[in-house]
C-alpha positions, 0 to 999 in steps of 0.5 A: 143868919150868921148866928145860925151858921155859927151854931150849926158850925159848933155842933158839927165841929163838936161831933167831928171832934168826938168822932176823931177822939173815939176812932182816930185811925178812921177819922180821915175816911169818915170826915165829911168831904168839902163841897169843893171836891166835886164842884166849886162853891166860891167863898163857901168852899172851906165849909164842910159838906155836912155843915152845908147840909145842916144849913139846907135843912134849916132854911127849908124846902123852898129855899133849898129848891131855889139854891139848886138852881144857882150852880152845879155845886148847890144842885148836887147838895140840894138834890140829896134824897136824905134832905127831902126825906127829912122835909117830908118827915118834918112837914107831916110830923111822921116818921119812917112809914110815910117815907117808905109809902111815898117811895113805894108808890113812886117806884111801883105805881107812878107809871100806872099798871105794874110792869117790872123791868126784866133786870129787876132793878128799882128805877132811880127816883129824884125826890126833889122833883117828886116833892115839888110835884106832890106839893102841887097836888091838893089832896084826893078824896078817898071813898071806901065802897064797902058792902056794909057801909061806905067810908069817905075822907081825905087822903091827907087824914089818918082816918075817914071823916064820915060814913054813908050807905053804899051806892047799892042802897041808893034808889030802888032795885029798878033804878039804873046804876048810873042814877044810883051812882050819881046820887051816891057821889053827889051826897058824898061831895055835899057832905064833904063840902067840896066841888067835884071839879076841884079834887081827884078821887080814889074809889075802892070797889067792893070785892065782888064777882069773884069768878073768872067767867065771862059774865063775872068779867063783864059785870066788873067792867060794867061797874068800873065803867059806870063809876068813871062815866058818872064821875067824869060827867061831874067834871072830876079831874082824875079818877082811880077805881081799884079793887079793895084787896089790891088797895089793901096790899098797896097800903102794906107796901106790897105788890104781890101777896094774899089779902084776907079781907074780912068784909061785912058779909063774907071773908075773901082770900084774894091772891094778887101778883104784881098788882093783878088779882089772880082769879084764874088761881081762885079767890076763896070765899067764906060765908062769914063776915063782920055781920055774922060776928056781931050776930053771934055775939048777940046770941051769946049775950042773949043766952047769958041774959045780957040786955042791949039796946041795938045792934050798934051797941053790940058792934061797939062792944065787939070792937072794944072787948072782943079778941082772938085767943092764942089757945081757945081751949086754955082760954076757956079755963081763965077768968076773962071778965071785962067791962065797957061803958057804952055811952048812955046804954050803961055798962056791959060785962063779958067773959067767955063771949069776948074770945068766943066771938072771934073764934068762929073765924077759925071754927065756923061750926060754933056759930052753925055756919058750914064753911071752912075756917080762915086758916084752911081757906088761906092754906087752900089759896096758898096751895092753889098758888103753889100748884099754878106755878105762875113764877119761878119763885114761890115767895110772892104768895107768902105775904099775907095782909089782913084787911077789913074792920074785923081784922083789927080784933086784938090777937088776930094779927099776932096769931095769924103771923104764927102760921101764915108764912110757911111752905104749904107743901110741907103742911098738907091740908088734911093736917090743918084740921084746926089752927092749933094743929097748924101752930104745932106743925110750924113749931115742929118745922122751926117756923114762928 
């Protein structure tokens, strides 16, 4: 321990010496104060506070928590937020995004439904107590109930551990919802090899029943109650059933904004204010999703006599080779050939098909779909949010989050960023006949 303290002391001394040489006039104000300036530490009083903090980092969170119970001086040192952020970063082997997500969730989501204090201040968090509480939680099971297939896994993992059919596909159409859900969750727990009563669960509910009608509200409530009833009958200790769009917004560390969810069959543009879906404002729905993208790529490959084994192969090719062009017309004149080896199915070479597939999100007529383009649907949603005047500040709907597997197409996020953050009343809907026109308008307004 003496060697450890000596090394830390030398590093701090060297740092302080170099600082004093470079800025002698400010050395008295920038040097670390002694811990004794606040509370007495006895024999440790001569040691600078910065050295004591370095020692706390080296001894680890358990020893730091024990030292916080010794006296007020050690409690003041051990309760420093930066110390516990350092422990989070070290344990999870991640950097700033993890800590930002923890601070966001503990600030905005800890008390349940989002209620902002009228004075607008962020409540003070004691990270030392939050760290201890989070270490006691064993982790949660996450189930993403999509409309095409379901993904499940652990909250501590970076990606899902498996896939399954959706709960709608369990049983037959005449089976009660309770029995379908019971079978569905039973399969998930069996595949994850855990007991239902040992882990809390977060279930993302597919975006459905978009309207604000009485029947739509009743259908949403019925589904949520059925999920809770089944899981609590299985003795699950805690359950959170939440809308997919809201969960995607929380993952981006936001509580208000517009979520563009490119689902399996449809694309939904969902306005959310303070964690609540603004169905009265209007949820825009495009009859175009990942399934149509895959089907359109299949048609293009058939037209060019490119043979394939299955739709699964086409989906893999779409994920590996397709992208969204920044300028569709200019891209048509370029050489965009690229190849991909799909396991035992051989090699596939695509050219214009690579960017023509993603282009139908903005020009659905290319695929024979009669619906508005993605840029027009987002602009329309923003227009409705602006007209509703729900808050005195219009900035809440100018955060746009892309969600869904097809939102990962290269170029889509970068291209969308060029035109989604703007004042809609400066860009009338009739001027948004294509995404290219919108980019020109934004450049004219000095936005990018």
